[in-house]
N, C-alpha and C positions, 0 to 999 in steps of 0.2 A: 760837453758831449757825453761824458760818463754819466752825469747827473740825469740827462734825458733818457739814457739807456736804462738806468736804475728805475726811473720813474715808470717807463713803459713795462719793465720787467715786473714791477710790483703791480701794475695795472693788470697785466696778463694773469699773474698769479691770483689776484683777487677775483677776477672774472672766472678763472678756472674753479676756484673754490666755491663760488657761487653755483656754477653749473653742476659741479660734483655734489654739492649739497642738495640741489634739486633732484638729481638722479637718486641720491641716497634716500631722500624723502619718499619719492615715488616708489622706490624699491621697498622700503619699509611699509608704506601704505599697501602696496601690492601684497606683501607678505602677510600683513595684518588681515587683509580681505580674504586671502586664501585660508587663513586659519578660522575664519567664521564659518562654521559648518552646522548642519542639522542632520540628526540621524532619525529616519522614519521606518517604519515597517509597512509592508503591503501584503494584504491577505487575498487569496483566491481560493474559492471552493467550488467543487462540482460534484453532483451525484452521477455515478457511472453505472450503467445497466449492464448486467451480465450478457455475454454473447450467446452462451449455451449452458444448459443444465445437463447433469447426468445422474440418473437414478441407478443405484447399485443394489443388486440383491445378492447378498452372501449367504450361501447355504454351507453349514458345517455339521459333520457327523463324525462319531467316533466308533471304533470297534477294534477287535483283536485279530481279525483275519482280513487281510488287505483285499483279496479277491471279492469277498462278500461286501466289504465296505464301499469299494468302487462301484459295484452293481447297484447297491442301495442308494448312493448319492446321484448316480446317473438316472435312476428312476424318479427320484425327487425333482431333479432338474428338468426332466422330460415333462413332469406334471406342471412345474412352474412355467415352462415354455409354452405348454398348451394353453394354460390360463391367459398368458400374455397375448398369444395369437388371438384367442377368443375376444379379448378386450380391444383388439385393434392395434396393439403395439407390434409393428412388423419389423422395424429396424433395431432389434435388440441383438446383442452379441453375447454368446456363451464362451467364456474364457477356459483355458485349460485346466485340468484338475491338479490341485496340490495335495500331496500326501506327506504327512509328517510322521516320523517314527521316534517316539520317546525312548525306545529301547529298555523300557521298564514296564512292568505290570503292576507295580505297587508304589504307593506314595504315602505320606504321613500328614496328619492334621491334629490340631490341638482340640480336645474336648475337655473343657475345664482346665485342670492342672495335669492332665494326662496326654501324652502323645501317642495317638492311635495310628496303626498301620491299616491302610484299606486298599482294596483292589481297584484298579483304574484300567480304562481302555488304552491299549498300547499305541494305536494309530488314530491319527486325526486327519480327515480329508475335507478340503474346502473347494468350493467352486463358485464362480461369480458370473452373474448376468448383468450387463450394463446396458442402459437405454439411454440414447441421445435424445434430449428434448430441446427444440428450438423456442417453444413458447414458454419462456423462463418464468413468466408470471403465473403459470398454472402447474409448474414442476412440483411445488411442495404439496399442493393438493393431490396431484397424481400419486406422489410417493405415499402419502397417508392412506389413500384408497387401496393401493397395491398391498400395503402392510396389513390392513384389516382383512382384506379378502384372503390373503395367504393364511393368516391366523384361522379364519373361519373354515378353510379347507384343509386344516391340519398340515399346512406347508410352512410353518413359522420359520421366517428367515430374518437376517439382519438387513433391513432396508434403509438406505440412506440417500441423500440428495446433495450433490456438490455443484458449484457454479464456476464457470470459466469466464474471467473478465478481460477486457482488452488490455493489451500491454501497456504499461505505464508510460513507456517512451512515446506512445502515440498521442497522449494528451498533455505530456509534460510541457512542451513549448508554449501551447496555448495558456496554460496556467501560470507559467512564469511571466509571460507577457502581461497577463492581467494583473499579477501581484506587483509587478514593476510600475504598471499604469497607476494602480491604487496608491502605491508609495509616493509617486510624484504628486498626486493629488493632495495627499496628506502634507508633503513638503511645501506645496504652493499655499496651503492654507496657513501653515506655521510662518512662512516668509511674509505673508500678507499681514498677519497679526503682529509681526515684528517690524513692520514698515521696511521691508527688504524685498529683494528679488531672488528667486531661486536659480542658482547657477548650474554648472555642470556637475556630473557625478564624480565624487572623489573616490569612493570605494562602493562596492556592492557584493553582497553574498546572499546566495540562495539558501534559504533555511532548509530544515528537514522536511521532506514530504511525508505526510502521514496519511494513512488509510484507516477508515473505521466502517464497520458495518456489522450486521447480525451474523453474517457468514464468516467474516474473518475480521480480525482487529490488529492493527499495526500502528501503535503511536498513542500519545496521550494528548489531552487538551484539544481534541478534534471536534468537541461539541457533541450533540446528540446524534448517534448514527442513524441512518434510515431504519425504519421498522421492517421494511421488506428485505428479505434475505438475498434477493436478486439485485439489490442495489448496494453500492459502497459509496462513501463520501471520500473524496480526495482533496487534501488541503495542502497549499504551498504558501509559506510565509517568507518573503524577501526582505532583507534588511539593506537599506541603501543610505549612504552618507552624501549629501549634496552640499556644495559650496553656497553660501549666502553673499549676495552682492548689494551694494547700495543702489 
């Protein structure tokens, strides 16, 4: 009886070891499969057009008597405003005057090896006119025309043009989705070349979003920026690690 019991016990132990070995083998195989990974990058790029342009006309004058200086700059701004109205620019805005006091009538400069004292105007007054432009493709040309016309009219001012672009968050989801899609395509090709199948995502990281354009620049390796100042190139690079399966 004891011999039979020992035989059965040995049999159960043997079967248990075999089953345990199978589970260990499958576990090791599963672990091995999970460690088979491929790291790929997905790129998405898009040219973004500005929503609006703003032309700024900055007039700056200096003098020693504030009252006379304010009257002089108001006269200049009135002349510029009349010109803009004549040219059909109706929606321009004249900002408040800024008056700066240096609290000094003298300054110094170097002439050769000598430090020379010279008289300067104590007060500086500035005033801006801003023009909102919806047709961003024509804004730069408008700015150049205004600049030349003011010079010819002896109303020389600092004329500049800036652009307002859509918020980055409004296009970010679309670019991330496209970069992820492109990363999966690259992973599929690698898996195919390796005679394997692309599995689930192990890890994913959204790379730095870079912006490049003639008007603004924020980032390296963004490729050639658009030539037009009213365009910016936005780029997203995602790095994704996929499991490989047999």
